[in-house]
DOFIGU-376402 format. One line per 5 residues: number of its first residue (from 1); their letters; for each residue z, y, x of C-alpha. Coordinates in steps of 0.1 Angstrom, whole numbers, padded with zeros to 4 digits. Each point is the difference from the previous one (the first is absolute). Layout:
! DOFIGU-376402
NUM = A = Z:Y:X | ...
//
This chain:
! DOFIGU-376402
1 = MKPQR = -0057:-0982:0368 | -0015:0035:-0010 | 0000:0013:-0038 | -0027:-0009:-0019 | -0022:0024:-0015
6 = FAVTP = -0006:0007:-0039 | -0029:0021:-0017 | 0013:0020:-0029 | -0028:0011:-0030 | 0009:0032:-0020
11 = GEPAG = -0018:-0014:-0029 | -0012:0025:-0029 | 0005:0034:0024 | 0009:0022:-0033 | 0028:-0025:-0005
16 = IGPDL = 0033:-0006:0015 | -0017:-0021:0032 | -0001:0029:0024 | 0037:0011:-0010 | 0011:-0036:0009
21 = CLLLA = -0018:0002:0034 | 0018:0032:0005 | 0032:-0014:-0007 | -0003:-0027:0024 | -0002:0027:0025
26 = SHPQP = 0033:0009:-0006 | 0020:-0030:0007 | 0000:-0021:0033 | -0025:-0033:-0005 | 0002:-0030:0021
31 = HPLIA = -0034:-0007:0002 | -0030:0024:0010 | -0015:0013:-0034 | -0035:0008:-0002 | -0007:0023:-0032
36 = ITSRD = -0040:-0004:-0008 | -0006:0034:-0013 | -0011:0034:-0001 | 0017:0021:0025 | -0005:0032:-0020
41 = LLLER = 0009:-0015:-0033 | 0038:-0006:0016 | 0002:0031:0016 | -0009:0018:-0033 | 0025:-0026:-0019
46 = AAQLG = 0027:0010:0026 | -0002:0035:-0007 | 0002:-0001:-0035 | 0029:-0023:0002 | 0020:0020:0026
51 = VVVNL = -0001:-0026:0026 | -0005:0002:0037 | -0020:-0026:0014 | -0017:-0010:0033 | -0033:-0018:0000
56 = LDVGP = -0009:-0021:0029 | -0038:-0009:0000 | -0007:-0037:0010 | -0029:-0022:-0005 | -0020:-0029:0010
61 = GNWPD = 0006:-0001:0038 | 0029:0023:-0004 | 0028:-0022:-0018 | 0037:0006:0007 | 0023:-0030:0009
66 = LPAPA = 0033:0020:-0007 | 0009:0015:-0036 | -0003:0034:-0003 | 0029:0023:0006 | 0017:0016:-0030
71 = GSLYV = -0015:0027:-0019 | -0034:-0011:0014 | -0029:-0024:-0014 | -0027:-0016:0014 | -0035:0008:-0019
76 = WNTPL = -0034:-0014:0005 | -0018:0028:-0014 | -0024:-0009:-0030 | -0018:0027:-0015 | 0003:0006:-0038
81 = QAKVV = -0033:0002:-0021 | 0012:0030:-0020 | 0031:0026:0000 | 0031:-0016:-0013 | 0020:0019:-0027
86 = AGQLN = 0036:-0020:-0007 | 0000:-0016:-0033 | -0038:0003:-0010 | -0020:-0032:0005 | -0038:0005:0012
91 = KANAA = -0023:-0028:0006 | -0015:0018:0028 | 0030:-0013:0021 | -0008:-0037:-0008 | -0019:-0008:0029
96 = FVLET = 0028:0015:0024 | 0027:-0023:-0019 | -0023:-0032:0008 | -0006:0010:0034 | 0035:0003:0008
101 = LTRAG = 0003:-0039:-0014 | -0027:-0010:0021 | 0012:0017:0032 | 0031:-0016:-0006 | -0011:-0033:-0011
106 = QGCID = -0022:-0002:0027 | 0027:0009:0026 | 0018:-0028:-0013 | -0032:-0023:0010 | -0002:0013:0033
111 = GDFAG = 0034:-0003:0007 | 0009:0034:0006 | 0024:-0002:-0031 | 0026:-0027:-0007 | -0002:0013:-0039
116 = MITAP = -0007:0027:-0021 | 0020:0019:-0025 | -0018:0015:-0032 | 0008:0030:-0021 | -0010:-0001:-0036
121 = VHKGV = -0039:0005:-0010 | -0014:0010:-0031 | -0024:-0025:-0014 | -0015:0020:-0024 | -0011:0028:0021
126 = INESG = -0014:-0021:0025 | -0020:-0018:-0029 | -0013:0033:-0012 | -0015:0007:0032 | -0025:-0031:-0004
131 = IAFSG = 0020:-0025:0023 | 0011:-0030:-0017 | 0036:-0006:0011 | 0029:-0017:-0018 | 0026:-0001:0027
136 = HTEFL = 0014:-0003:0034 | -0002:-0037:0000 | -0036:-0009:-0010 | -0012:0029:0024 | 0020:-0016:0030
141 = AELTN = -0012:-0034:-0007 | -0037:0012:0000 | 0005:0019:0033 | 0016:-0035:0013 | -0022:-0022:-0017
146 = TAQVV = 0028:-0019:-0013 | -0011:-0025:-0028 | 0035:-0002:-0016 | 0023:0027:0003 | 0037:-0001:-0015
151 = MMLAT = 0018:0032:-0007 | 0040:-0003:0006 | 0023:0027:-0015 | 0032:-0001:0022 | 0038:0015:0002
156 = RGLRV = 0026:-0011:0018 | 0011:-0018:-0030 | -0032:-0013:-0016 | -0033:-0011:0009 | -0029:-0004:-0025
161 = ALVTT = -0035:-0012:0008 | -0027:-0004:-0027 | -0025:-0021:-0006 | -0025:0026:-0014 | -0001:0035:0009
166 = HLPLR = -0017:0031:-0014 | -0015:-0019:-0031 | -0002:0014:-0039 | 0021:-0024:-0022 | -0030:-0015:-0018
171 = DIADA = -0012:-0012:0032 | 0031:-0019:0017 | 0003:-0031:-0022 | -0037:-0009:0012 | 0012:0008:0037
176 = ITAER = 0028:-0022:-0001 | -0016:-0032:0013 | 0018:-0030:0018 | -0022:0009:0033 | 0016:0037:-0001
181 = VERVT = 0035:-0012:-0007 | -0001:-0024:0028 | -0015:0027:0022 | 0023:0026:-0003 | 0031:-0025:0000
186 = RILHA = -0010:-0016:0033 | -0001:0038:0013 | 0031:0009:-0012 | 0019:-0031:0011 | -0017:0000:0032
191 = DLQQK = 0008:0039:0007 | 0035:-0002:-0012 | 0003:-0027:0030 | -0018:0017:0026 | 0005:0038:-0005
196 = FGIAQ = 0036:0000:-0019 | 0014:-0031:0021 | 0008:-0020:-0030 | 0000:-0036:0007 | 0000:-0013:-0034
201 = PRILV = -0010:0028:-0027 | 0010:-0003:-0034 | -0025:0014:-0022 | 0004:0005:-0036 | -0033:0005:-0023
206 = CGLNP = -0008:0018:-0029 | -0017:-0013:-0029 | -0029:0023:-0015 | 0003:-0003:-0039 | 0036:0012:-0018
211 = HAGEG = 0029:-0023:0006 | -0025:-0021:0022 | -0020:-0009:-0027 | 0027:-0018:-0025 | -0011:-0034:0010
216 = GHLGH = -0037:0008:-0006 | 0006:0019:-0033 | -0007:0034:0016 | -0025:-0009:0025 | -0011:-0032:0023
221 = EEIDI = -0003:0014:0032 | 0033:-0009:0011 | -0007:-0037:-0010 | -0034:-0004:0010 | 0002:0023:0032
226 = IEPTL = 0029:0012:0014 | 0025:-0031:-0004 | -0022:-0026:0014 | -0011:0023:0030 | 0037:0005:0007
231 = ERLRQ = 0007:-0038:-0001 | -0027:-0010:0023 | 0014:0028:0027 | 0038:-0015:-0007 | -0014:-0029:0011
236 = EGMDL = -0007:0013:0033 | 0035:0012:0006 | -0002:0034:-0017 | 0029:0012:-0019 | -0015:0016:-0028
241 = RGPLP = 0020:0007:-0036 | -0021:0006:-0030 | -0021:0013:-0020 | 0028:0020:-0015 | 0000:0033:-0025
246 = ADTLF = 0003:0029:0019 | 0027:0014:-0021 | 0021:-0029:0008 | -0008:-0005:0037 | 0005:0037:0010
251 = TPKYL = 0039:-0003:-0005 | 0028:-0004:0023 | 0003:-0037:-0008 | -0033:-0009:0016 | -0007:0029:0025
256 = EHCDA = 0031:-0010:0020 | -0011:-0034:0005 | -0038:0008:0014 | -0021:0018:0027 | -0029:0010:-0017
261 = VLATY = -0015:0003:-0034 | -0037:-0007:-0011 | -0010:0018:-0027 | -0033:-0004:-0019 | -0009:0032:-0005
266 = MTEHY = 0006:0037:0011 | 0019:0014:-0032 | 0025:-0029:-0002 | 0017:0004:0037 | 0038:0009:-0005
271 = QHRAR = 0016:0033:-0005 | 0036:0003:-0012 | -0007:0019:-0035 | 0023:0031:-0002 | 0023:-0005:-0030
276 = KRFGQ = 0002:0027:-0024 | 0039:-0011:-0007 | 0012:0006:0037 | -0023:0033:-0001 | -0025:-0012:0030
281 = NFLHD = -0024:0022:0014 | -0010:-0013:0034 | -0007:0023:0028 | -0032:-0009:0021 | -0014:0032:0011
286 = AGVID = 0004:-0001:0039 | -0004:0039:0004 | 0032:0005:-0025 | 0019:-0029:0017 | -0006:0016:0035
291 = RILRS = 0013:0033:-0012 | 0031:-0011:-0018 | 0007:-0018:0035 | -0004:0029:0019 | 0023:0022:-0025
296 = INAKP = 0025:-0026:0004 | -0003:-0003:0038 | 0020:-0030:0002 | 0017:-0011:0034 | 0015:-0030:0019
301 = EDRLL = 0034:0010:-0006 | -0005:0008:-0038 | 0019:-0020:-0030 | -0031:-0005:-0025 | 0002:-0010:-0036
306 = EIGPG = -0029:-0005:-0021 | 0004:-0002:-0037 | -0029:-0018:-0016 | -0022:-0008:0029 | -0026:-0019:-0025
311 = QGALT = -0030:-0013:0023 | 0014:0015:0030 | -0022:0030:0006 | 0028:0021:0017 | 0020:-0028:0012
316 = QGLLA = -0022:-0012:0028 | 0002:0041:0012 | 0037:0000:-0005 | 0004:-0032:0020 | -0023:0009:0029
321 = SGGQL = 0024:0030:0006 | 0025:-0024:0015 | 0028:0012:-0024 | 0019:-0026:-0021 | -0013:-0005:-0033
326 = DVVEL = 0015:-0013:-0033 | -0023:-0001:-0030 | 0010:-0007:-0037 | -0026:-0015:-0021 | 0006:-0007:-0038
331 = DKDLI = -0033:-0022:-0007 | 0010:-0037:0013 | -0039:-0007:0000 | -0004:0025:0033 | 0027:-0014:0017
336 = PILNQ = -0018:-0027:0016 | -0029:0024:0005 | 0024:0024:0020 | 0015:-0030:0016 | -0033:-0015:0015
341 = QFADK = -0010:0037:0013 | 0033:0011:0013 | 0026:-0030:0002 | -0006:-0004:0040 | 0007:0038:0006
346 = PNFNL = 0036:0000:0017 | 0007:0034:-0019 | -0009:-0013:-0034 | 0025:-0007:-0028 | -0010:-0009:-0034
351 = HQGDA = 0021:0004:-0032 | -0009:-0013:-0034 | 0014:0018:-0027 | 0003:0033:-0022 | 0003:0032:0019
356 = LKFDF = 0018:0016:-0030 | 0027:-0027:0003 | -0002:-0003:0039 | 0032:0007:0019 | -0013:0022:0030
361 = NTLNA = 0032:-0004:0020 | -0004:-0035:0005 | -0030:0012:0028 | 0035:0014:0021 | -0020:0029:0007
366 = APNSL = 0016:0027:0021 | 0009:0036:-0017 | -0032:0018:-0001 | -0022:-0025:0014 | -0023:-0016:-0025
371 = RVVGN = -0034:0008:-0006 | -0011:-0009:-0034 | -0039:-0004:-0008 | -0016:-0009:-0033 | -0031:0002:-0020
376 = LPYNI = 0024:-0001:-0032 | -0013:-0012:-0036 | 0001:0030:-0022 | 0019:-0016:-0027 | 0029:-0002:0024
381 = STPLI = -0005:0030:0024 | 0030:0021:-0013 | 0028:-0028:-0007 | -0009:-0010:0034 | 0005:0032:0019
386 = FHLLN = 0033:0005:-0018 | 0012:-0035:0007 | -0010:0011:0039 | 0019:0029:-0002 | 0030:-0016:-0008
391 = NAGII = -0003:-0014:0034 | -0010:0032:0017 | 0024:0000:0026 | -0018:-0029:0020 | -0032:0014:-0009
396 = RDMHF = -0022:0024:0029 | -0029:0005:-0021 | -0025:-0015:-0028 | -0036:0001:0000 | -0015:-0012:-0036
401 = MLQKE = -0032:0000:-0018 | 0005:0012:-0034 | -0016:0013:-0031 | -0014:0037:0011 | 0016:0013:-0032
406 = VVERL = 0036:-0014:0013 | -0003:0015:0034 | -0009:0033:-0017 | 0030:-0001:-0016 | 0023:-0014:0030
411 = AAGPG = -0013:0029:0019 | 0000:0026:-0026 | 0021:0031:-0001 | 0016:0022:-0028 | -0022:0016:-0026
416 = GGDWG = -0029:-0022:-0004 | -0004:-0028:-0027 | 0005:-0028:0029 | 0034:0012:0008 | 0026:-0022:-0019
421 = RLSIM = 0024:-0026:0004 | -0019:-0024:0027 | -0005:0032:0020 | 0034:0010:0000 | 0021:-0031:0005
426 = VQYHC = -0024:-0009:0031 | 0000:0032:0017 | 0038:-0002:-0003 | 0000:-0032:0022 | -0034:0009:0020
431 = RVEHL = -0027:0021:0016 | -0033:-0007:-0017 | -0032:0005:0014 | -0035:-0006:-0019 | -0020:-0016:0027
436 = FNVGP = -0035:-0008:-0012 | -0019:-0014:-0030 | -0014:-0032:-0005 | -0028:-0005:-0022 | -0001:-0036:-0024
441 = GAFNP = -0030:-0011:0020 | 0026:-0010:0030 | 0012:-0027:-0022 | -0009:-0032:-0015 | 0001:0000:-0033
446 = PPKVD = -0005:0039:0000 | 0027:0016:-0020 | -0009:0027:-0028 | 0020:0027:0021 | -0002:0018:0031
451 = SAIVR = 0027:-0012:0024 | 0020:0019:0028 | 0022:-0003:0031 | 0035:0015:0003 | 0027:0001:0024
456 = LVPHA = 0035:-0002:-0011 | 0027:0011:0028 | 0035:-0003:-0010 | 0021:0032:0010 | 0025:-0005:0028
461 = VLPHP = 0020:0025:-0019 | -0007:0007:-0036 | -0007:0035:-0003 | 0015:0006:-0034 | 0027:-0027:-0006
466 = AKDHK = 0014:-0005:-0031 | 0037:-0004:-0006 | -0012:-0032:-0024 | -0034:-0017:0005 | 0001:-0014:-0035
471 = LLERV = 0010:0032:-0019 | -0033:0016:0018 | -0023:-0030:-0010 | 0017:0008:-0035 | -0007:0035:-0003
476 = VREAF = -0037:-0004:0013 | -0007:-0027:-0027 | 0013:0025:-0027 | -0014:0028:0014 | -0037:-0015:-0003
481 = NQRRK = 0007:-0022:-0032 | -0016:0033:-0017 | -0015:0018:0028 | -0018:0025:-0020 | 0034:0009:-0016
486 = TLRNT = 0025:0025:0019 | 0030:-0013:0020 | 0024:0013:-0023 | -0019:-0023:-0030 | -0002:-0027:0026
491 = LKALL = 0035:-0003:0016 | 0017:0010:-0030 | 0019:-0035:-0002 | 0012:0006:0033 | 0003:0036:0011
496 = SNAEI = 0008:0032:-0023 | -0023:0029:0005 | 0029:0018:0022 | 0007:-0029:0023 | -0039:-0002:0007
501 = EAAGV = 0003:0038:0009 | 0032:-0009:0020 | -0022:-0021:0019 | -0023:0029:0008 | -0029:-0014:-0021
506 = DGSLR = -0018:0020:-0029 | 0004:-0021:-0030 | -0032:0015:-0013 | -0022:-0017:0025 | -0017:-0031:-0006
511 = PEQLD = 0009:-0031:0024 | -0035:0002:0020 | 0010:0033:0012 | 0034:-0010:0016 | 0000:-0011:0038
516 = LAAFV = 0020:-0030:0012 | 0029:0021:0011 | 0004:0012:-0031 | 0002:-0033:-0017 | 0028:-0008:0028
521 = RLADQ = 0018:0031:-0015 | -0001:-0011:-0036 | 0009:-0033:0010 | 0030:0013:0019 | 0010:0019:-0028
526 = LAIQP = -0001:-0028:-0024 | 0021:-0019:0025 | 0029:0025:-0001 | 0001:0001:-0038 | 0028:-0017:-0016
531 = APVAD = -0004:-0038:-0015 | 0000:0006:-0038 | 0035:-0012:-0013 | -0002:-0032:-0027 | 0016:0008:-0033
//
């Protein structure tokens, strides 16, 4: 059986869609993927990104049956209406966006494509051009002359279908009719059987009103419309549960025992809400995710550890490397979501617990073998790094997403304001590389600060070994407790000025003026001092 062919549309040409098309070319694909877009747009964007790509022209009557070679991309050239500047919307290209969708959709109708994959469009700029457009769903419904279209959002662990699609909130209650609820439920039930191979689908149904109407006190749609409709369909043998409040339904207790959710309107479908107490900001930018994975460059023989996988943004790519992956996640509500996505992977092992308390020796990793990855909560990043450094003997390298300010401190050198206890103690153990910065828009919810990716590589041999590591920590801590004072003042409780000078250090200097080697000499000087004699 030959691979099925799929169309890919770039969406808004000034957005991330062309970047994603180029990204497809960098990975081997199981199916022929046809980018329906401007050839010139892809070449210009590739030059801006420093990407080398081989574009292969295809079109009606010239469709490929095999995937494009790695580094290549099939393109059905579709001319732009105006020059594109990345990041700048231009309504003149609205017709181009709709033409790519029309070509992809008609190709599916004609049997040229088994399906279509769409990058994000900007509805506002299309409407500003004078073309009424509410979304892909309605556009494709019109193109295919489909009376009732059902949108379903799906991942490996969650499927959510919608009774209504792109409607203002004030119009949704009027759109929830018994006829529509029944039609959508029947379509969902039948497609779960036919397209997903689920013989007896289990469907959870959301109510419309807060608390599913609270017995009629907060609205009557559940009592008058939704529940009677569901009961009629249950009599036919459908396994339907609800109507339930969305904030009750979208919890592991219910989701573990269903095959799909039917939500009444678009904004109520489930997203795991980031918890402030866990410092959660979920990474979602595909370009950033790919750049991180390329920086890690995991191999099948690697032993990997991901701390705080969240919703699995990096997890999928790490597993795809073939390496053995352990993940440590504190949030219990994320455990079933991660298991639903990855539990069937033989190289996936999930630990629910606090990484700050986790005993990494229980992983039985060989010396210098463990590759640690994490989008770390900012509020625990520093203590977690020091906890990991206590196990530096088994760690090969660490790649972390941290607050940009923290990465700048980690990578700082003597003489600047960022040089301090964190810089010195981490650089004592590791080589530090500030790889690249990441803006707030790469996360959901976006943090209020910029982030950065850092690589920490433990030294095979410490370049400046201290006689007593604990004394080094003590000297550094005391020195930077009052960083604007001179060393003879900040360290007077530990060392006299003569002892500081004996270590080859000028006592009139401030702590940020000393390098790591100088702090080690001070700690070694303290180590040879006689212990105080008790009275």
